[in-house]
C-alpha positions in Angstrom: 46.8 26.4 -1.0 48.6 28.7 -3.0 47.3 29.4 -6.7 49.3 27.3 -9.2 51.0 24.5 -6.8 49.9 22.2 -10.2 51.3 22.0 -13.6 49.9 20.3 -15.8 51.9 17.4 -15.7 51.1 17.0 -12.5 47.3 17.4 -12.8 47.4 15.0 -15.6 49.2 12.8 -13.4 46.5 13.3 -10.6 43.6 12.3 -12.5 45.2 9.7 -14.1 46.1 8.4 -10.4 41.9 8.8 -9.9 40.6 7.6 -13.0 42.4 4.5 -12.9 41.8 3.8 -9.4 45.2 3.4 -8.0 44.3 6.6 -5.7 40.9 7.1 -3.9 39.2 10.3 -3.7 40.1 11.3 0.2 44.1 9.7 -0.4 44.8 12.7 -3.6 43.2 15.4 -1.1 45.3 14.5 1.2 48.6 13.6 -1.1 48.4 16.1 -3.0 46.5 19.0 -0.5 43.6 19.5 -3.8 39.9 19.6 -3.4 37.0 17.5 -4.4 36.0 20.5 -6.4 39.3 21.8 -8.1 39.9 17.7 -9.0 36.7 18.2 -11.2 37.3 21.2 -12.6 40.2 19.4 -13.9 38.9 16.2 -15.3 36.4 19.3 -17.1 38.9 21.2 -18.7 40.6 17.9 -19.0 37.7 16.2 -21.1 36.7 19.4 -23.4 40.6 20.8 -23.8 42.6 17.6 -23.4 46.4 18.5 -21.8 46.2 22.4 -22.8 43.3 22.9 -20.9 45.4 21.8 -18.0 47.9 24.6 -18.8 48.0 27.7 -17.0 44.4 29.1 -16.4 43.5 32.9 -17.3 40.6 34.3 -14.6 40.3 37.2 -17.5 
């Protein structure tokens, strides 16, 4: 999987589907190619920073 595969809106959609129990963890992994660790990082950033936390994230 390449880095930056999903933009902020796509990440938010995935998080909402999982949190609304429209799709399970394993189904999200298969459907979107997002592993559990990545999804948990997105959730954490969304919780602390809101939508902006899901946008481009630099390690520097």
